[in-house]
Structure formats: C-alpha cells, structure tokens
C-alpha positions in Angstrom: 41.8 24.9 11.8 40.9 22.4 9.0 44.1 20.6 9.6 43.5 20.4 13.3 40.0 18.8 12.7 41.4 16.4 10.2 44.2 15.4 12.6 41.6 14.8 15.4 39.5 12.6 13.2 42.5 10.6 12.1 43.6 10.2 15.7 40.1 9.0 16.7 39.3 6.8 13.8 42.6 6.0 11.9 43.3 6.5 8.2 41.3 3.5 7.0 38.2 4.4 9.0 38.4 8.0 7.6 38.6 6.6 4.1 35.6 4.3 4.8 33.7 7.2 6.2 34.3 9.2 3.0 33.1 6.3 0.8 30.0 5.9 3.0 29.1 9.6 2.9 29.6 9.8 -0.8 27.4 6.7 -1.3 24.7 8.1 1.0 24.8 11.4 -0.9 24.5 9.6 -4.2 21.7 7.4 -2.9 19.8 10.5 -1.7 19.9 11.9 -5.2 18.9 8.6 -6.8 16.0 8.1 -4.5 14.7 11.7 -4.9 14.6 11.3 -8.7 11.5 9.1 -8.3 9.4 11.7 -6.6 6.9 13.7 -8.6 6.2 17.5 -8.5 4.1 17.4 -5.3 6.6 15.3 -3.5 4.5 12.1 -3.9 5.3 9.3 -6.3 2.7 8.8 -9.0 1.2 5.3 -9.3 -1.1 3.5 -11.7 -4.3 2.1 -10.4 -7.9 1.7 -11.6 -10.8 4.1 -10.8 -10.4 5.7 -7.3 -14.1 6.6 -7.0 -15.1 3.0 -7.5 -12.5 1.8 -5.0 -13.5 4.3 -2.3 -17.3 3.7 -2.8 -17.3 -0.1 -3.0 -13.9 -1.9 -2.7 -12.5 -0.1 0.3 -15.6 -0.8 2.5 -15.3 -4.5 1.6 -11.5 -4.6 2.4 -12.1 -2.7 5.6 -14.6 -5.3 6.8 -12.8 -8.4 5.4 -9.1 -7.4 5.8 -8.9 -4.3 7.9 -9.4 -5.7 11.4 -6.8 -4.8 14.1 -5.4 -8.4 14.0 -4.9 -8.3 10.2 -4.2 -5.5 7.8 -5.5 -3.0 10.3 -2.0 -2.9 11.9 0.4 -0.1 11.3 3.3 -2.5 10.6 1.6 -4.2 7.6 2.8 -3.4 4.0 -0.8 -3.2 2.9 -2.4 -1.2 5.7 -6.2 -0.8 5.7 -7.8 2.0 7.7 -11.5 2.1 8.6 -14.2 2.8 11.1 -14.0 -0.7 12.6 -10.2 -1.1 12.5 -7.1 1.0 12.5 -7.7 4.7 12.3 -5.4 7.1 10.5 -2.7 8.5 12.9 -3.2 12.1 11.6 -6.8 12.1 12.8 -7.9 11.5 16.3 -10.7 9.0 15.6 -11.2 5.8 17.5 -12.1 2.4 16.2 -15.9 2.0 16.2 -16.4 5.8 16.1 -17.0 8.0 13.1 -17.3 6.6 9.6 -14.2 6.0 7.5 -12.8 9.4 6.6 -11.7 10.6 3.1 -8.1 10.5 4.3 -8.4 6.9 5.3 -10.1 6.0 2.0 -7.3 7.7 0.0 -4.7 5.9 2.2 -6.4 2.6 1.5 -6.3 3.3 -2.2 -2.6 4.2 -2.1 -1.8 1.1 0.0 -3.6 -1.3 -2.3 -2.2 0.3 -5.5 1.4 0.3 -4.2 1.4 -3.2 -2.9 2.6 -4.6 -6.3 3.3 -1.5 -8.4 4.8 -3.0 -11.5 2.1 -5.6 -11.8 -0.6 -3.0 -11.1 0.8 -0.8 -13.9 0.4 -3.8 -16.2 -3.2 -4.3 -15.0 -3.9 -0.7 -15.8 -2.2 -0.9 -19.2 -4.2 -4.0 -20.2 -7.5 -2.9 -18.6 -7.5 -5.7 -16.0 -6.8 -8.7 -18.2 -3.8 -9.6 -16.0 -5.4 -8.9 -12.6 -5.1 -12.5 -11.7 -1.3 -12.0 -11.6 -1.5 -9.4 -8.7 -0.3 -10.2 -5.2 -3.6 -8.8 -3.9 -5.6 -11.3 -5.9 -3.3 -14.3 -5.3 -3.0 -13.8 -1.6 -6.8 -13.4 -1.2 -7.3 -16.6 -3.2 -4.8 -18.5 -1.1 -2.5 -19.0 -4.1 0.4 -17.2 -2.4 1.4 -17.5 1.3 -1.0 -15.3 3.3 -1.0 -15.1 7.0 -4.8 -14.8 6.9 -5.1 -17.8 4.7 -7.6 -18.1 1.8 -10.2 -15.4 2.1 -12.0 -15.6 -1.2 -12.9 -18.4 -3.7 -12.5 -17.7 -7.3 -15.6 -16.0 -8.7 -17.3 -15.5 -5.3 -18.6 -12.0 -4.4 -15.4 -10.9 -2.7 -13.3 -12.0 -5.6 -15.7 -10.4 -8.1 -15.6 -7.2 -6.1 -11.8 -6.9 -6.4 -11.6 -8.2 -9.9 -14.5 -5.9 -11.1 -12.6 -2.9 -9.9 -9.3 -4.1 -11.4 -11.1 -4.9 -14.6 -12.6 -1.4 -15.0 -16.1 -2.7 -14.7 -18.9 -0.2 -14.3 -19.5 1.2 -10.8 -22.9 -0.5 -10.4 -21.5 -4.0 -11.2 -18.6 -3.5 -8.7 -21.0 -2.1 -6.1 -23.3 -5.1 -6.4 -20.4 -7.6 -5.9 -18.9 -5.7 -3.0 -22.3 -5.3 -1.3 -22.9 -9.1 -1.6 -19.4 -9.8 -0.2 -20.0 -7.4 2.8 -23.4 -8.8 3.7 -22.2 -12.0 5.4 -19.5 -10.0 7.3 -22.0 -7.8 9.1 
C-alpha cells in the first residue's frame, strides 16, 4: 500500500517535486518547534513593561482618546491596536463603539499591544528604569521623529509626552495621572 501511494505521488508531482515537498515539510516541522519554544507556560509569551496598573488607570485612557479612533490605531489591522469605549471594541466582547466603558479585557489588550510594539527596546527601558524611553518607537512616532501616518501628535514635554514618559519612567501613579488627565482634557 505504501508503495502504491508513493508511486501515485511521484506520478502526480515527479521526483523533484516530491523531494522539494519533503524539504518543505521538514522545514515547517522544525519552524513549528522553534516558534513554540518562545511560548511560556500559559501559552502566552512573557514581555517586559512598566506598571500595568498605572497604564490601565491613566495611560490607556489617553491613548484611547488620542490614538484609538477608528481611523487610526482603532483598526484591527494596526500593529499597535488600541481598544476603547469610543473606538474599536474587542472582538470577543459584543460591545459597540460609544457604548459601555472600556472593559478590563480591552485595557489588558492595550497594555499588551503597547508593550509588544518594540519588545527589545521596551525590555531595555524596563531594565534601565525608563532612562532610554526616548529610544522607543512609541515615543519617537508620537513626537514625529519617525514616520507616523498620524503625524506628530505630541511635543516634547507636553502633557501627552509626559503621560507616556512618566509611565515608562516608573513615575508615581499620581504624577502620571496628572499628566494624562491634562493631556485628555483638550481631547474631550
């Protein structure tokens, strides 16, 4: 029976195609093992990022208002996807834009999205307690120093910039909240 199957495959694809198929299957099998080695115990990859409580309480609401609109990072195709009450809603939940407040799942998803935008640089920021935050893609795109479809959205040291940098620099929650609140106010 095996020989019969092998002969049918050779007849259909030829010897070279069969050899190429073998190489492809072996490569994909090896790639599967290599990719799975990066996954943690719970099936999720661990990532470095500053305080999640400060992010969800202060930074996410600012990003939702400033960046999370449906024509910007509130699109499912964006690498840094921002969910929120006034923009894109998480697909697992059945909420509509403008409806209920941003959910815990959406806040956690925003945190993961921001933290994984530039993971190696974010790890460095965590390791040096924020002193290299100005090297992050998040900061440089917001400041207009790197190409950003939305253009420059903050000026250095304005409330929006201080909101993000405060969180990245492990500032206390009250300091970050004050900057983020000041940055949100003109967006209302």
